[in-house]
C-alpha positions as CSV (number, residue, x, y, z in Angstrom):
1,M,-19.7,52.3,-8.5
2,F,-20.8,49.8,-11.1
3,T,-19.7,50.2,-14.9
4,L,-19.6,48.7,-18.0
5,T,-17.3,50.7,-20.0
6,D,-16.4,48.9,-23.2
7,K,-19.1,46.1,-22.5
8,K,-21.1,44.8,-25.4
9,A,-24.9,43.7,-24.5
10,V,-27.2,42.0,-26.0
11,V,-30.9,42.7,-24.2
12,T,-34.1,41.0,-25.4
13,G,-37.5,42.2,-24.9
14,A,-35.6,45.5,-25.2
15,G,-38.4,47.5,-26.8
16,R,-40.2,48.3,-24.0
17,G,-40.7,47.8,-19.8
18,I,-37.9,46.2,-17.8
19,G,-35.9,45.2,-20.6
20,Q,-35.9,48.8,-22.0
21,A,-35.0,49.9,-18.3
22,I,-32.1,47.3,-18.4
23,A,-30.8,48.5,-21.4
24,L,-31.2,52.2,-20.8
25,T,-29.2,51.5,-17.5
26,F,-26.2,49.1,-19.1
27,A,-25.9,52.3,-22.0
28,K,-25.5,55.0,-19.1
29,A,-22.9,52.6,-17.1
30,G,-21.0,52.7,-20.4
31,A,-22.1,49.4,-22.7
32,K,-22.4,49.5,-26.2
33,V,-26.4,47.7,-26.5
34,A,-28.5,45.5,-28.8
35,V,-31.7,46.4,-28.0
36,V,-33.4,43.8,-29.3
37,S,-37.7,43.2,-29.5
38,R,-40.4,41.2,-31.4
39,T,-41.2,44.3,-33.5
40,E,-39.2,46.8,-35.8
41,A,-41.3,49.8,-34.3
42,N,-40.7,49.2,-30.5
43,A,-37.1,48.0,-31.0
44,A,-36.5,51.4,-32.8
45,K,-38.0,53.4,-30.6
46,A,-36.1,52.2,-27.2
47,A,-33.1,52.5,-29.5
48,R,-33.9,56.2,-30.5
49,E,-34.5,56.9,-26.8
50,I,-31.2,55.6,-25.6
51,N,-29.3,57.4,-28.4
52,A,-30.7,60.3,-27.7
53,L,-28.8,60.3,-23.8
54,Y,-25.7,58.3,-25.1
55,P,-25.3,59.0,-28.6
56,G,-24.2,55.6,-30.6
57,A,-24.7,53.4,-27.7
58,A,-28.2,51.3,-29.0
59,I,-28.4,49.6,-32.5
60,A,-31.9,48.1,-33.0
61,Y,-32.7,44.5,-33.8
62,A,-36.0,42.6,-34.4
63,V,-36.8,38.9,-34.1
64,D,-39.5,36.4,-32.7
65,V,-36.8,34.8,-29.7
66,S,-39.0,31.6,-30.4
67,Q,-38.0,31.4,-34.0
68,G,-34.7,29.6,-34.1
69,P,-33.8,30.3,-37.6
70,A,-34.7,33.7,-37.2
71,V,-32.3,34.2,-34.3
72,A,-29.1,32.3,-35.6
73,E,-29.2,35.2,-38.3
74,L,-30.1,37.6,-36.0
75,G,-27.1,36.7,-33.8
76,K,-24.9,36.5,-37.5
77,Q,-25.7,40.3,-37.4
78,V,-25.2,41.6,-34.0
79,L,-21.7,40.0,-34.3
80,A,-21.8,41.3,-37.3
81,D,-22.2,45.0,-36.1
82,F,-20.7,44.8,-32.3
83,G,-17.7,42.0,-32.9
84,T,-18.1,40.1,-29.9
85,I,-20.9,40.3,-27.1
86,D,-19.8,40.5,-23.0
87,I,-23.7,40.5,-21.5
88,L,-26.5,38.5,-22.8
89,V,-30.0,39.1,-20.8
90,N,-32.6,37.6,-21.4
91,N,-35.8,39.3,-20.8
92,A,-38.7,38.4,-23.7
93,G,-41.6,37.2,-22.8
94,L,-45.2,36.9,-22.6
95,T,-48.3,36.3,-20.8
96,R,-52.0,34.1,-21.9
97,D,-53.1,34.0,-18.5
98,G,-55.9,31.3,-18.3
99,L,-56.8,28.3,-15.9
100,T,-55.5,25.2,-16.6
101,L,-58.4,23.4,-17.1
102,R,-59.3,25.5,-20.0
103,M,-55.9,26.4,-21.2
104,S,-55.5,25.7,-25.0
105,E,-51.6,23.9,-26.0
106,E,-51.6,27.2,-28.2
107,D,-51.2,29.5,-25.4
108,W,-49.2,27.0,-23.5
109,D,-46.8,26.6,-26.4
110,A,-47.0,30.1,-27.2
111,V,-45.8,31.0,-23.5
112,L,-43.0,28.3,-23.3
113,D,-41.5,28.9,-26.4
114,T,-40.8,32.5,-25.9
115,N,-40.1,32.8,-22.4
116,L,-38.1,29.5,-21.9
117,K,-37.1,28.2,-25.6
118,G,-35.8,31.7,-26.9
119,A,-33.8,31.7,-24.0
120,F,-32.2,28.6,-25.2
121,H,-32.5,29.6,-28.8
122,M,-30.2,33.1,-27.9
123,L,-28.0,31.3,-25.8
124,K,-27.4,29.1,-28.9
125,A,-26.9,32.0,-30.8
126,F,-24.2,33.9,-29.1
127,Q,-22.6,31.0,-26.3
128,R,-19.7,30.9,-28.5
129,T,-18.7,34.4,-28.3
130,L,-19.9,34.6,-25.0
131,L,-17.3,31.6,-23.9
132,K,-14.5,33.8,-25.4
133,Q,-14.9,37.0,-23.4
134,K,-12.8,37.6,-20.0
135,G,-16.2,37.8,-16.9
136,A,-19.0,37.5,-19.7
137,R,-22.3,37.3,-17.8
138,I,-25.5,35.9,-18.9
139,I,-28.3,37.1,-17.0
140,N,-32.3,35.9,-17.4
141,I,-35.0,37.2,-15.7
142,A,-37.6,34.9,-14.5
143,S,-40.1,36.3,-11.8
144,V,-41.6,34.9,-8.5
145,I,-44.4,33.2,-10.1
146,G,-41.5,30.7,-11.3
147,L,-40.7,30.3,-7.5
148,I,-44.1,30.1,-5.9
149,G,-46.4,29.3,-8.5
150,N,-50.3,31.2,-9.3
151,A,-53.2,30.2,-10.1
152,G,-54.5,31.1,-13.8
153,Q,-50.7,31.4,-14.8
154,A,-49.8,27.5,-15.1
155,N,-47.9,28.0,-18.6
156,Y,-46.1,31.0,-17.8
157,A,-44.9,29.8,-14.0
158,A,-43.7,26.9,-16.1
159,S,-41.9,28.8,-18.8
160,K,-40.1,31.1,-15.8
161,A,-39.3,27.7,-13.2
162,G,-37.7,26.6,-16.6
163,L,-35.5,29.9,-17.0
164,I,-34.5,29.1,-13.2
165,G,-33.3,25.7,-13.9
166,L,-31.8,26.4,-17.3
167,T,-30.2,29.5,-15.1
168,K,-28.6,27.0,-12.7
169,S,-27.0,23.8,-15.0
170,L,-25.6,26.6,-17.4
171,A,-24.0,28.0,-14.6
172,R,-22.5,24.6,-13.9
173,E,-21.7,24.3,-17.3
174,F,-19.8,27.5,-18.0
175,A,-18.0,27.9,-14.5
176,G,-15.0,26.8,-15.8
177,R,-14.8,29.5,-18.3
178,G,-15.2,32.0,-15.7
179,L,-18.7,33.0,-17.7
180,T,-21.3,33.3,-14.7
181,V,-24.8,32.7,-15.3
182,N,-27.7,34.3,-12.7
183,A,-31.5,34.9,-12.4
184,I,-33.2,37.8,-11.6
185,A,-36.9,37.3,-10.3
186,P,-38.8,39.9,-10.2
187,G,-42.0,40.5,-8.1
188,F,-45.1,42.8,-8.9
189,V,-43.3,45.5,-11.3
190,T,-45.6,48.6,-12.4
191,S,-45.4,48.1,-16.2
192,D,-47.9,47.9,-19.5
193,M,-48.4,43.8,-17.9
194,T,-49.4,45.3,-14.8
195,D,-51.5,48.3,-16.0
196,V,-53.8,46.3,-17.2
197,L,-55.1,45.3,-13.5
198,S,-57.9,46.6,-11.4
199,D,-57.1,49.3,-8.5
200,E,-59.0,46.4,-6.2
201,V,-56.4,43.9,-7.3
202,K,-53.5,46.1,-7.2
203,T,-54.5,46.9,-3.6
204,A,-54.9,43.4,-2.4
205,I,-51.4,42.7,-4.0
206,Q,-50.0,45.6,-2.8
207,A,-50.9,44.1,1.1
208,K,-49.0,41.3,0.1
209,I,-46.0,43.2,-0.2
210,P,-43.9,43.8,3.1
211,L,-42.2,47.3,1.5
212,G,-45.8,48.1,0.7
213,S,-45.7,49.1,-3.2
214,M,-45.1,47.6,-6.2
215,G,-41.3,47.6,-7.8
216,T,-40.1,49.9,-11.0
217,V,-38.7,48.3,-13.9
218,D,-35.5,50.6,-12.5
219,D,-35.3,48.3,-9.2
220,I,-35.1,45.6,-11.6
221,A,-32.4,47.2,-14.5
222,A,-30.2,48.1,-11.0
223,A,-30.0,44.5,-10.2
224,A,-29.4,43.4,-13.5
225,L,-26.8,46.3,-13.6
226,F,-25.0,44.4,-10.5
227,L,-24.6,41.1,-11.7
228,A,-23.3,42.2,-15.5
229,S,-20.6,44.1,-13.5
230,A,-17.3,43.1,-12.5
231,E,-18.4,43.6,-8.4
232,A,-20.5,40.7,-9.2
233,R,-17.6,38.0,-10.8
234,Y,-18.1,35.7,-8.0
235,I,-21.7,34.6,-8.0
236,T,-23.4,32.4,-10.4
237,G,-26.3,29.7,-10.4
238,Q,-28.5,32.5,-8.3
239,V,-31.7,34.2,-8.3
240,L,-31.8,37.5,-7.2
241,V,-35.5,38.2,-6.2
242,V,-36.2,41.3,-6.2
243,D,-40.2,41.7,-4.8
244,G,-40.3,44.0,-1.6
245,G,-40.3,41.0,0.6
246,M,-43.2,39.4,-1.0
247,V,-41.7,35.8,-1.1
248,M,-38.8,35.6,1.4
């Protein structure tokens, strides 16, 4: 039902995990996708895998979203290749966990600069073209941790809570131009980030999830596809929580 035929999307953090799943889902729905990752190798690998299934649907780009000038140059290159952009998905993120009492300023800044400031940099690079497109979308990938907090993740929680605040503010600023801005807050999703957890920790997490299991990257990609679609035209400023009922 949800189609993105002839749409052009930028997805950050698309070299793996949730971002790669979103880029692949968008390509399957008919979009052409700029696959953006911190490393050229990850971006190229993800784009190759997408193009193997949907030829010509993906182009790879490498950038550190925390670096404003580099993102500005990326924006110029993407627009030169794509002409316009209809959808921006800010998914790039990292964690540097640790108790606040022992957290270094470097670890605080690294997480905030990527997870929150990175979204601002991408916005600045593409806002003009998005505002010109009919039915354009911005989708920010937040986290349930931004809603409830988590011991040992003060920097990550602050970055994701900030992303939710950014989402709501942008939704108000851009509503008059028909540009919707929404966030998705994933719960615990099976990915390389959760693979490092012990079986004991995973069992404890799953015990807190009413549906009884962790989510998948495809669960998040499906939510992103809905918010990017024409069917979500009257939804803006919202946080779609995809967590198996963990924080309801």
